[in-house]
C-alpha positions in Angstrom: -10.2 -221.6 32.2 -6.8 -222.8 33.6 -4.6 -224.4 30.8 -2.5 -227.3 32.3 -0.5 -227.8 29.0 2.0 -225.4 27.5 2.6 -225.8 23.7 6.2 -224.2 23.9 6.9 -225.5 20.3 4.3 -222.8 19.0 6.2 -220.1 21.3 8.8 -217.8 19.7 12.2 -217.8 21.3 13.4 -214.3 22.6 16.8 -213.4 23.8 16.9 -210.8 26.5 20.8 -210.5 26.8 24.0 -212.5 25.3 23.9 -216.1 26.4 20.4 -216.7 27.2 17.4 -217.3 25.2 13.9 -218.1 26.5 10.2 -218.7 25.6 7.3 -218.1 28.2 3.8 -218.8 29.1 1.9 -216.2 31.6 -1.3 -217.5 33.3 -3.0 -216.1 36.5 0.1 -213.9 37.5 2.6 -216.8 37.0 5.4 -217.0 34.4 6.7 -220.4 33.1 9.6 -220.2 30.9 11.7 -222.8 28.7 15.2 -221.1 29.2 18.6 -222.1 27.4 21.9 -220.7 28.8 25.3 -220.8 27.0 28.8 -220.0 28.6 28.5 -216.7 26.7 26.0 -215.5 29.5 27.6 -212.9 31.8 28.0 -213.0 35.5 25.0 -211.2 37.0 22.7 -210.7 40.2 19.0 -211.2 40.5 17.2 -210.6 43.6 14.0 -212.7 42.4 13.4 -216.0 44.0 13.6 -218.7 41.1 13.3 -222.3 41.0 13.7 -224.8 37.7 14.5 -228.2 36.4 17.4 -228.9 34.3 16.1 -231.1 31.3 19.4 -231.8 29.4 23.0 -231.3 29.8 24.9 -229.8 33.0 24.8 -226.5 34.8 27.2 -224.9 37.6 25.8 -222.3 39.8 28.0 -220.1 41.9 26.3 -218.5 44.9 27.8 -215.3 46.5 26.9 -213.2 49.4 25.6 -209.6 48.8 27.8 -207.1 50.4 
């Protein structure tokens, strides 16, 4: 059965690295995450494609070409 509503309030926060914490839900090989970032998050490079929505506050993203 497809679940269309995720009860994020029932999921535990995880912190994969400094400056980031998230909760996630996986269904049918797709992952939906609620993520919080802080200025403590180190610069990093990710080669996966992502999209998202900013729910509160502001966020600055810097893109650099990979050499």
